[in-house]
Chimera marker file (.cmm) of the C-alpha trace (Angstrom):
<marker_set name="trace">
<marker id="1" x="0.544" y="21.988" z="-1.925" r="1" g="1" b="0" radius="0.5"/>
<marker id="2" x="2.474" y="18.934" z="-2.927" r="1" g="1" b="0" radius="0.5"/>
<marker id="3" x="-0.026" y="17.793" z="-5.559" r="1" g="1" b="0" radius="0.5"/>
<marker id="4" x="0.844" y="16.783" z="-9.107" r="1" g="1" b="0" radius="0.5"/>
<marker id="5" x="-0.754" y="18.751" z="-11.940" r="1" g="1" b="0" radius="0.5"/>
<marker id="6" x="-3.471" y="16.169" z="-12.601" r="1" g="1" b="0" radius="0.5"/>
<marker id="7" x="-4.642" y="16.116" z="-8.997" r="1" g="1" b="0" radius="0.5"/>
<marker id="8" x="-4.516" y="19.919" z="-8.786" r="1" g="1" b="0" radius="0.5"/>
<marker id="9" x="-6.643" y="20.270" z="-11.931" r="1" g="1" b="0" radius="0.5"/>
<marker id="10" x="-9.218" y="17.775" z="-10.604" r="1" g="1" b="0" radius="0.5"/>
<marker id="11" x="-9.479" y="19.731" z="-7.356" r="1" g="1" b="0" radius="0.5"/>
<marker id="12" x="-9.715" y="23.015" z="-9.284" r="1" g="1" b="0" radius="0.5"/>
<marker id="13" x="-12.447" y="21.582" z="-11.547" r="1" g="1" b="0" radius="0.5"/>
<marker id="14" x="-14.426" y="20.435" z="-8.503" r="1" g="1" b="0" radius="0.5"/>
<marker id="15" x="-14.281" y="23.819" z="-6.759" r="1" g="1" b="0" radius="0.5"/>
<marker id="16" x="-15.108" y="25.696" z="-9.970" r="1" g="1" b="0" radius="0.5"/>
<marker id="17" x="-18.093" y="23.412" z="-10.690" r="1" g="1" b="0" radius="0.5"/>
<marker id="18" x="-19.504" y="23.933" z="-7.195" r="1" g="1" b="0" radius="0.5"/>
<marker id="19" x="-19.107" y="27.704" z="-7.333" r="1" g="1" b="0" radius="0.5"/>
<marker id="20" x="-20.514" y="27.845" z="-10.881" r="1" g="1" b="0" radius="0.5"/>
<marker id="21" x="-23.564" y="25.904" z="-9.682" r="1" g="1" b="0" radius="0.5"/>
<marker id="22" x="-23.914" y="28.505" z="-6.924" r="1" g="1" b="0" radius="0.5"/>
<marker id="23" x="-23.977" y="31.290" z="-9.528" r="1" g="1" b="0" radius="0.5"/>
<marker id="24" x="-20.351" y="32.477" z="-9.675" r="1" g="1" b="0" radius="0.5"/>
<marker id="25" x="-19.447" y="33.613" z="-13.207" r="1" g="1" b="0" radius="0.5"/>
<marker id="26" x="-16.139" y="33.190" z="-15.048" r="1" g="1" b="0" radius="0.5"/>
<marker id="27" x="-15.075" y="29.830" z="-13.650" r="1" g="1" b="0" radius="0.5"/>
<marker id="28" x="-16.175" y="27.796" z="-16.654" r="1" g="1" b="0" radius="0.5"/>
<marker id="29" x="-16.048" y="28.359" z="-20.375" r="1" g="1" b="0" radius="0.5"/>
<marker id="30" x="-18.814" y="27.786" z="-22.871" r="1" g="1" b="0" radius="0.5"/>
<marker id="31" x="-20.105" y="24.256" z="-23.558" r="1" g="1" b="0" radius="0.5"/>
<marker id="32" x="-18.269" y="22.727" z="-20.605" r="1" g="1" b="0" radius="0.5"/>
<marker id="33" x="-14.812" y="23.944" z="-21.571" r="1" g="1" b="0" radius="0.5"/>
<marker id="34" x="-12.579" y="25.309" z="-18.842" r="1" g="1" b="0" radius="0.5"/>
<marker id="35" x="-12.411" y="29.093" z="-18.584" r="1" g="1" b="0" radius="0.5"/>
<marker id="36" x="-9.020" y="30.411" z="-19.688" r="1" g="1" b="0" radius="0.5"/>
<marker id="37" x="-8.442" y="32.546" z="-16.612" r="1" g="1" b="0" radius="0.5"/>
<marker id="38" x="-10.290" y="30.397" z="-14.097" r="1" g="1" b="0" radius="0.5"/>
<marker id="39" x="-7.432" y="30.284" z="-11.597" r="1" g="1" b="0" radius="0.5"/>
<marker id="40" x="-7.291" y="34.076" z="-11.533" r="1" g="1" b="0" radius="0.5"/>
<marker id="41" x="-11.097" y="34.335" z="-11.464" r="1" g="1" b="0" radius="0.5"/>
<marker id="42" x="-11.265" y="31.860" z="-8.591" r="1" g="1" b="0" radius="0.5"/>
<marker id="43" x="-8.619" y="33.731" z="-6.582" r="1" g="1" b="0" radius="0.5"/>
<marker id="44" x="-10.314" y="37.082" z="-7.244" r="1" g="1" b="0" radius="0.5"/>
<marker id="45" x="-13.684" y="35.704" z="-6.159" r="1" g="1" b="0" radius="0.5"/>
<marker id="46" x="-12.287" y="33.995" z="-3.056" r="1" g="1" b="0" radius="0.5"/>
<marker id="47" x="-10.471" y="37.136" z="-1.890" r="1" g="1" b="0" radius="0.5"/>
<marker id="48" x="-13.229" y="39.616" z="-2.804" r="1" g="1" b="0" radius="0.5"/>
<marker id="49" x="-15.904" y="37.643" z="-0.968" r="1" g="1" b="0" radius="0.5"/>
<marker id="50" x="-13.621" y="36.855" z="1.987" r="1" g="1" b="0" radius="0.5"/>
<marker id="51" x="-13.988" y="33.146" z="1.252" r="1" g="1" b="0" radius="0.5"/>
<marker id="52" x="-10.218" y="33.093" z="1.815" r="1" g="1" b="0" radius="0.5"/>
<marker id="53" x="-8.299" y="35.573" z="3.924" r="1" g="1" b="0" radius="0.5"/>
<marker id="54" x="-4.778" y="36.177" z="5.149" r="1" g="1" b="0" radius="0.5"/>
<marker id="55" x="-5.412" y="33.990" z="8.193" r="1" g="1" b="0" radius="0.5"/>
<marker id="56" x="-5.967" y="31.025" z="5.845" r="1" g="1" b="0" radius="0.5"/>
<marker id="57" x="-2.607" y="31.266" z="4.079" r="1" g="1" b="0" radius="0.5"/>
<marker id="58" x="-0.639" y="29.223" z="6.675" r="1" g="1" b="0" radius="0.5"/>
<marker id="59" x="-3.021" y="26.346" z="5.919" r="1" g="1" b="0" radius="0.5"/>
<marker id="60" x="-1.361" y="26.024" z="2.498" r="1" g="1" b="0" radius="0.5"/>
<marker id="61" x="1.996" y="25.243" z="4.124" r="1" g="1" b="0" radius="0.5"/>
<marker id="62" x="0.369" y="22.770" z="6.509" r="1" g="1" b="0" radius="0.5"/>
<marker id="63" x="-1.363" y="20.995" z="3.611" r="1" g="1" b="0" radius="0.5"/>
<marker id="64" x="1.831" y="20.894" z="1.557" r="1" g="1" b="0" radius="0.5"/>
<marker id="65" x="3.823" y="19.361" z="4.418" r="1" g="1" b="0" radius="0.5"/>
<marker id="66" x="1.082" y="16.797" z="5.039" r="1" g="1" b="0" radius="0.5"/>
<marker id="67" x="0.965" y="15.778" z="1.372" r="1" g="1" b="0" radius="0.5"/>
<marker id="68" x="4.716" y="15.608" z="0.844" r="1" g="1" b="0" radius="0.5"/>
<marker id="69" x="5.549" y="13.827" z="4.072" r="1" g="1" b="0" radius="0.5"/>
<marker id="70" x="8.793" y="14.221" z="5.999" r="1" g="1" b="0" radius="0.5"/>
<marker id="71" x="11.114" y="12.641" z="3.405" r="1" g="1" b="0" radius="0.5"/>
<marker id="72" x="9.324" y="13.349" z="0.128" r="1" g="1" b="0" radius="0.5"/>
<marker id="73" x="10.480" y="15.934" z="-2.351" r="1" g="1" b="0" radius="0.5"/>
<marker id="74" x="8.326" y="17.494" z="-5.111" r="1" g="1" b="0" radius="0.5"/>
<marker id="75" x="8.837" y="16.043" z="-8.562" r="1" g="1" b="0" radius="0.5"/>
<marker id="76" x="8.786" y="17.757" z="-11.935" r="1" g="1" b="0" radius="0.5"/>
<marker id="77" x="4.982" y="17.553" z="-12.030" r="1" g="1" b="0" radius="0.5"/>
<marker id="78" x="4.606" y="19.531" z="-8.816" r="1" g="1" b="0" radius="0.5"/>
<marker id="79" x="2.189" y="22.427" z="-9.483" r="1" g="1" b="0" radius="0.5"/>
<marker id="80" x="4.368" y="24.816" z="-7.526" r="1" g="1" b="0" radius="0.5"/>
<marker id="81" x="7.439" y="24.182" z="-9.661" r="1" g="1" b="0" radius="0.5"/>
<marker id="82" x="10.918" y="23.220" z="-8.619" r="1" g="1" b="0" radius="0.5"/>
<marker id="83" x="11.557" y="23.892" z="-4.967" r="1" g="1" b="0" radius="0.5"/>
<link id1="1" id2="2" r="1" g="1" b="0" radius="0.2"/>
<link id1="2" id2="3" r="1" g="1" b="0" radius="0.2"/>
<link id1="3" id2="4" r="1" g="1" b="0" radius="0.2"/>
<link id1="4" id2="5" r="1" g="1" b="0" radius="0.2"/>
<link id1="5" id2="6" r="1" g="1" b="0" radius="0.2"/>
<link id1="6" id2="7" r="1" g="1" b="0" radius="0.2"/>
<link id1="7" id2="8" r="1" g="1" b="0" radius="0.2"/>
<link id1="8" id2="9" r="1" g="1" b="0" radius="0.2"/>
<link id1="9" id2="10" r="1" g="1" b="0" radius="0.2"/>
<link id1="10" id2="11" r="1" g="1" b="0" radius="0.2"/>
<link id1="11" id2="12" r="1" g="1" b="0" radius="0.2"/>
<link id1="12" id2="13" r="1" g="1" b="0" radius="0.2"/>
<link id1="13" id2="14" r="1" g="1" b="0" radius="0.2"/>
<link id1="14" id2="15" r="1" g="1" b="0" radius="0.2"/>
<link id1="15" id2="16" r="1" g="1" b="0" radius="0.2"/>
<link id1="16" id2="17" r="1" g="1" b="0" radius="0.2"/>
<link id1="17" id2="18" r="1" g="1" b="0" radius="0.2"/>
<link id1="18" id2="19" r="1" g="1" b="0" radius="0.2"/>
<link id1="19" id2="20" r="1" g="1" b="0" radius="0.2"/>
<link id1="20" id2="21" r="1" g="1" b="0" radius="0.2"/>
<link id1="21" id2="22" r="1" g="1" b="0" radius="0.2"/>
<link id1="22" id2="23" r="1" g="1" b="0" radius="0.2"/>
<link id1="23" id2="24" r="1" g="1" b="0" radius="0.2"/>
<link id1="24" id2="25" r="1" g="1" b="0" radius="0.2"/>
<link id1="25" id2="26" r="1" g="1" b="0" radius="0.2"/>
<link id1="26" id2="27" r="1" g="1" b="0" radius="0.2"/>
<link id1="27" id2="28" r="1" g="1" b="0" radius="0.2"/>
<link id1="28" id2="29" r="1" g="1" b="0" radius="0.2"/>
<link id1="29" id2="30" r="1" g="1" b="0" radius="0.2"/>
<link id1="30" id2="31" r="1" g="1" b="0" radius="0.2"/>
<link id1="31" id2="32" r="1" g="1" b="0" radius="0.2"/>
<link id1="32" id2="33" r="1" g="1" b="0" radius="0.2"/>
<link id1="33" id2="34" r="1" g="1" b="0" radius="0.2"/>
<link id1="34" id2="35" r="1" g="1" b="0" radius="0.2"/>
<link id1="35" id2="36" r="1" g="1" b="0" radius="0.2"/>
<link id1="36" id2="37" r="1" g="1" b="0" radius="0.2"/>
<link id1="37" id2="38" r="1" g="1" b="0" radius="0.2"/>
<link id1="38" id2="39" r="1" g="1" b="0" radius="0.2"/>
<link id1="39" id2="40" r="1" g="1" b="0" radius="0.2"/>
<link id1="40" id2="41" r="1" g="1" b="0" radius="0.2"/>
<link id1="41" id2="42" r="1" g="1" b="0" radius="0.2"/>
<link id1="42" id2="43" r="1" g="1" b="0" radius="0.2"/>
<link id1="43" id2="44" r="1" g="1" b="0" radius="0.2"/>
<link id1="44" id2="45" r="1" g="1" b="0" radius="0.2"/>
<link id1="45" id2="46" r="1" g="1" b="0" radius="0.2"/>
<link id1="46" id2="47" r="1" g="1" b="0" radius="0.2"/>
<link id1="47" id2="48" r="1" g="1" b="0" radius="0.2"/>
<link id1="48" id2="49" r="1" g="1" b="0" radius="0.2"/>
<link id1="49" id2="50" r="1" g="1" b="0" radius="0.2"/>
<link id1="50" id2="51" r="1" g="1" b="0" radius="0.2"/>
<link id1="51" id2="52" r="1" g="1" b="0" radius="0.2"/>
<link id1="52" id2="53" r="1" g="1" b="0" radius="0.2"/>
<link id1="53" id2="54" r="1" g="1" b="0" radius="0.2"/>
<link id1="54" id2="55" r="1" g="1" b="0" radius="0.2"/>
<link id1="55" id2="56" r="1" g="1" b="0" radius="0.2"/>
<link id1="56" id2="57" r="1" g="1" b="0" radius="0.2"/>
<link id1="57" id2="58" r="1" g="1" b="0" radius="0.2"/>
<link id1="58" id2="59" r="1" g="1" b="0" radius="0.2"/>
<link id1="59" id2="60" r="1" g="1" b="0" radius="0.2"/>
<link id1="60" id2="61" r="1" g="1" b="0" radius="0.2"/>
<link id1="61" id2="62" r="1" g="1" b="0" radius="0.2"/>
<link id1="62" id2="63" r="1" g="1" b="0" radius="0.2"/>
<link id1="63" id2="64" r="1" g="1" b="0" radius="0.2"/>
<link id1="64" id2="65" r="1" g="1" b="0" radius="0.2"/>
<link id1="65" id2="66" r="1" g="1" b="0" radius="0.2"/>
<link id1="66" id2="67" r="1" g="1" b="0" radius="0.2"/>
<link id1="67" id2="68" r="1" g="1" b="0" radius="0.2"/>
<link id1="68" id2="69" r="1" g="1" b="0" radius="0.2"/>
<link id1="69" id2="70" r="1" g="1" b="0" radius="0.2"/>
<link id1="70" id2="71" r="1" g="1" b="0" radius="0.2"/>
<link id1="71" id2="72" r="1" g="1" b="0" radius="0.2"/>
<link id1="72" id2="73" r="1" g="1" b="0" radius="0.2"/>
<link id1="73" id2="74" r="1" g="1" b="0" radius="0.2"/>
<link id1="74" id2="75" r="1" g="1" b="0" radius="0.2"/>
<link id1="75" id2="76" r="1" g="1" b="0" radius="0.2"/>
<link id1="76" id2="77" r="1" g="1" b="0" radius="0.2"/>
<link id1="77" id2="78" r="1" g="1" b="0" radius="0.2"/>
<link id1="78" id2="79" r="1" g="1" b="0" radius="0.2"/>
<link id1="79" id2="80" r="1" g="1" b="0" radius="0.2"/>
<link id1="80" id2="81" r="1" g="1" b="0" radius="0.2"/>
<link id1="81" id2="82" r="1" g="1" b="0" radius="0.2"/>
<link id1="82" id2="83" r="1" g="1" b="0" radius="0.2"/>
</marker_set>
């Protein structure tokens, strides 16, 4: 999506906190620590509950292009790796 790791983790924390407050299990560890498999748990929840569907996937490319801009290139901290 064109975000560095720090920004991605902040966004992930925010989504996980909101869903945890709504009663979703497995997105947070004990005593405020992050759940080890929270990315996988979040994806599984989002797909299983139809929170995200196949029609939403093109939005990832749109967001990435918007964040990177026309001349930007991802750096080594890009969450998606070297592209």
